[in-house]
C-alpha positions in Angstrom: -43.2 75.0 -124.2 -42.5 74.3 -128.0 -39.0 73.1 -129.1 -37.4 75.0 -131.8 -40.4 77.3 -131.4 -39.5 79.3 -134.4 -39.0 76.6 -137.0 -42.6 76.8 -138.4 -41.0 78.3 -141.6 -37.6 77.8 -142.8 -36.3 79.3 -146.1 -35.2 76.8 -148.8 -33.4 79.7 -150.8 -31.2 80.7 -148.1 -27.9 79.4 -147.6 -27.5 76.5 -145.0 -27.0 77.7 -141.4 -23.7 77.8 -139.5 -25.2 75.4 -137.2 -24.6 72.4 -139.8 -21.4 70.4 -140.4 -19.4 71.3 -143.6 -20.4 68.2 -145.2 -24.2 69.2 -145.1 -23.2 72.7 -146.8 -21.4 70.8 -149.7 -24.4 68.5 -150.1 -27.0 71.3 -149.8 -25.8 72.6 -153.3 -28.2 70.0 -154.6 -31.8 71.7 -154.6 -33.2 68.6 -153.4 -31.1 68.5 -150.4 -32.7 71.5 -149.0 -36.1 70.2 -149.5 -35.2 67.2 -147.5 -33.4 69.3 -144.8 -36.7 71.4 -144.5 -38.6 68.2 -143.7 -36.2 67.4 -140.9 -35.6 71.2 -139.8 -39.5 72.0 -139.1 -40.4 71.3 -135.7 -43.7 73.1 -135.4 -46.4 74.1 -137.8 -47.8 77.0 -135.7 -46.6 80.6 -136.1 -45.7 82.4 -132.7 -49.2 83.8 -132.7 -51.0 80.6 -133.2 -48.7 79.2 -130.6 -49.5 81.7 -128.0 -53.1 81.7 -128.9 -52.8 77.6 -128.2 -51.4 78.2 -124.7 -47.4 77.9 -125.3 -45.7 80.3 -122.9 -42.3 78.9 -123.1 -40.2 79.4 -126.6 -36.9 77.5 -127.3 -34.8 79.9 -129.7 -31.8 79.2 -131.7 -30.4 82.6 -133.5 -27.7 83.3 -136.1 -26.2 86.1 -138.1 -26.2 85.4 -141.9 -22.5 85.2 -142.8 -21.7 87.3 -145.9 -24.6 89.7 -145.2 -24.0 93.4 -144.5 -25.2 94.7 -141.2 -25.9 92.6 -138.0 -29.2 91.3 -138.5 -30.3 88.0 -136.5 -32.3 85.4 -137.7 -33.8 82.1 -136.1 -32.1 79.1 -137.4 -32.4 75.3 -137.3 -30.5 73.9 -140.3 -32.0 76.4 -142.5 -32.5 80.4 -141.7 -36.0 81.2 -140.3 -37.5 84.5 -140.0 -36.0 87.7 -138.5 -35.6 87.7 -134.8 -37.2 91.1 -134.7 -40.2 90.2 -136.7 -40.9 87.2 -134.2 -40.3 89.7 -131.1 -43.0 92.1 -132.6 -45.4 89.4 -133.1 -45.1 88.2 -129.7 -45.3 91.7 -128.2 -48.5 92.3 -130.1 -50.0 89.5 -128.5 -48.8 90.6 -124.7 -50.2 94.1 -125.6 -53.7 92.4 -126.3 -53.4 90.2 -123.0 -51.7 92.0 -120.2 -52.0 89.2 -117.7 -50.0 86.9 -119.8 -46.4 86.1 -118.9 -44.0 84.4 -121.4 -40.2 82.8 -121.1 -38.0 83.5 -124.2 -34.9 81.1 -123.9 -32.2 82.2 -126.2 -29.9 79.2 -126.0 -27.8 78.6 -129.1 -25.9 81.4 -130.8 -24.3 80.9 -134.3 -21.9 83.1 -136.2 -22.3 86.1 -133.6 -19.5 88.2 -132.1 -20.3 90.5 -129.2 -21.3 93.3 -131.6 -24.2 90.9 -132.8 -25.0 90.0 -129.1 -25.4 94.0 -128.5 -27.6 94.4 -131.6 -29.9 91.5 -130.5 -30.2 92.6 -126.9 -31.1 95.9 -128.0 -33.9 94.6 -130.2 -35.1 92.8 -127.2 -35.2 95.8 -125.0 -36.9 97.8 -127.9 -39.5 95.1 -128.6 -40.5 94.6 -125.0 -39.4 97.7 -122.8 -40.9 97.6 -119.3 -42.5 94.5 -119.9 -39.0 92.7 -119.2 -38.7 91.5 -115.7 -35.3 91.9 -114.3 -33.4 89.0 -112.6 -34.9 88.0 -109.1 -35.0 84.9 -106.8 -37.0 82.3 -108.7 -39.2 81.7 -105.8 -40.3 85.3 -105.7 -41.5 85.5 -109.3 -45.1 84.6 -109.1 -47.9 85.7 -111.4 -49.1 88.1 -108.6 -45.5 89.7 -108.6 -45.5 90.0 -112.4 -48.9 91.6 -112.5 -48.2 94.1 -109.8 -44.9 95.0 -111.7 -46.6 94.9 -115.2 -43.8 92.4 -116.4 -44.8 90.0 -119.0 -41.5 88.8 -120.2 -38.6 86.6 -118.7 -35.5 86.5 -121.0 -32.9 83.8 -120.6 -29.7 84.3 -122.5 -27.2 81.5 -122.6 -23.9 84.0 -123.2 -21.9 85.9 -120.8 -23.0 89.4 -121.7 -26.2 88.7 -119.7 -24.3 90.0 -116.7 -24.3 93.5 -118.4 -28.2 93.7 -118.4 -30.3 93.5 -115.5 -33.3 92.0 -117.7 -31.2 89.0 -119.2 -31.5 86.0 -116.8 -28.6 83.8 -116.9 -29.0 80.4 -119.0 -28.2 78.4 -115.9 -31.6 79.5 -114.3 -33.2 77.5 -117.0 -31.8 74.0 -117.2 -33.1 72.2 -119.9 -31.5 68.4 -119.9 -31.7 66.6 -123.3 -32.2 63.0 -123.9 -30.7 62.9 -127.3 -32.4 59.5 -128.2 -34.8 58.1 -130.9 -36.1 55.8 -128.5 -39.3 56.8 -126.7 -38.7 54.5 -123.6 -35.3 55.8 -123.1 -36.7 59.4 -123.5 -39.4 58.7 -120.6 -36.7 57.2 -118.3 -34.5 60.2 -119.1 -37.3 62.5 -118.1 -38.0 60.6 -114.8 -34.4 60.6 -113.9 -33.6 64.3 -114.6 -36.8 65.3 -112.7 -35.3 63.3 -109.8 -32.1 65.2 -109.9 -33.9 68.7 -110.5 -32.7 71.6 -108.3 -35.1 72.1 -105.4 -34.7 75.8 -105.2 -33.4 78.6 -107.5 -34.0 77.5 -111.3 -36.6 76.8 -113.6 -36.6 73.5 -115.3 -37.4 72.2 -118.8 -38.3 68.7 -119.5 -37.5 68.3 -123.3 -40.1 65.7 -124.3 -38.6 65.3 -127.6 -36.9 62.5 -129.9 -33.8 63.4 -131.7 -33.1 61.9 -135.1 -29.9 60.3 -135.6 -28.0 60.6 -139.0 -29.1 56.9 -139.8 -32.6 58.0 -138.8 -32.6 60.7 -141.5 -30.9 58.5 -144.1 -33.7 55.5 -143.6 -36.6 57.8 -143.8 -35.1 60.8 -145.7 -38.5 61.7 -147.7 -40.9 61.1 -144.6 -39.2 63.9 -142.5 -39.3 64.4 -138.6 -43.2 64.4 -138.0 -44.0 61.3 -140.1 -40.8 59.2 -138.7 -40.8 60.1 -135.0 -43.3 62.4 -133.7 -46.8 61.0 -135.1 -46.0 57.5 -133.6 -44.8 58.5 -130.2 -46.5 61.5 -129.2 -49.6 59.6 -127.6 -47.0 57.7 -125.2 -45.4 61.2 -124.4 -48.6 62.5 -123.8 -49.4 59.8 -121.4 -46.3 60.5 -119.4 -47.3 64.2 -119.2 -50.7 63.4 -117.8 -49.1 61.2 -115.0 -47.0 64.1 -113.8 -47.2 66.3 -110.8 -46.3 70.1 -111.0 -44.5 71.9 -108.1 -41.3 71.4 -106.2 -39.4 68.4 -107.7 -42.2 67.9 -110.2 -42.6 69.0 -113.8 -42.2 73.0 -114.2 -41.9 73.4 -118.1 -42.3 70.7 -120.8 -41.5 71.1 -124.3 -42.4 69.1 -127.4 -42.3 69.0 -131.2 -45.5 69.7 -133.2 -47.5 70.8 -130.3 -50.7 71.2 -132.1 -50.8 67.4 -133.1 -52.2 66.4 -129.7 -53.8 68.3 -126.9 -50.3 69.0 -125.6 -50.8 72.6 -124.1 -54.3 71.8 -122.6 -52.9 68.7 -120.9 -49.7 70.5 -119.6 -51.9 73.6 -118.5 -54.6 71.1 -116.7 -51.6 69.9 -114.3 -51.8 73.1 -112.5 -55.2 72.1 -111.2 -53.4 69.6 -109.0 -51.7 72.5 -107.4 -54.9 74.2 -106.7 -56.3 71.0 -105.2 -53.2 71.1 -102.8 -53.9 74.5 -101.7 -57.6 73.8 -100.9 -56.7 70.7 -99.1 -54.0 72.7 -97.1 -56.6 75.4 -96.2 
C-alpha cells in the first residue's frame, strides 16, 4: 500500500485545505509558504496508474469538498488540494478493466468540509466508477482471491463515516484498522509496528502497518526547504525495508504495509515476495 496515495500532485494555486490549522491558512497567503507546503504534502511521486503498475494494491485516501465552490465536487487533499476524486477513480477503473484478476482496496479514512449530501455525491461517484466490480461486505476470512474471481469483484471500499451502513458495498472503517506511530524516530516506529502486530485482532479485520515517519512542526521548521522526502524518508527507508523483509504474513503477521515514496526502494516487490512464505507453508502442510 501507499500512504496518502493521491498526493503525487497538489495544487499550489488552490486554497489551503480545511485539514490545516487556521494559522497555516493565514501564512499561506505568502506565495512561498505554499511552495514549502507542497514539499511536505507530497508523499508519493507516482500517479495511481504508475502505483498500480508498480504493484500497489491498497490506497490510503483523504478527501474534501472545496469550501466556497458551487456544487458538491470532491477532491483528494493533503494540506493542499489534489485531483478530483472522480478522475482518480476513473484512472483506477481503467487499470482494472485491463487486468480483470487484480483486486484493490480503497480506504476513504479522512473527510473534510463534507456534510451528508457531499457523502451521497461521493458514494454515487464510487458506484458509477466501479459498478459490479464492488465487493459487498462479507466475513473477512471468506474474501479470498478465488472468491473475488468467481464473483468478478475487484474493489473493496472502506468508508470511515456512518453512511456506510446504507450501502452493501461500503465496508466499515473498523474492518481496516491502521494504527499510527506519529513519530520522527525510526526505532520508535519499528517498535510500534512490532507492538501493534502483537495486538492485532486474530480474525474479522484486515490490518495496516503504517511504516511511515511523521514530521513534527519543529521538523518542518528546521528543514523547511528540504521537504519530507529529503528529511525523513530517504535516510530511513532502508531500515524500514529491512523490517519488512523480516516479517511473516498470515494470522498475527503482516497484512497490508504502507509507506511514503514507495518507488524509492523495492518496497512493493519486497512486500509481495512475503507471500512466497505462505506458499512454502502450504507446500509443507501438504
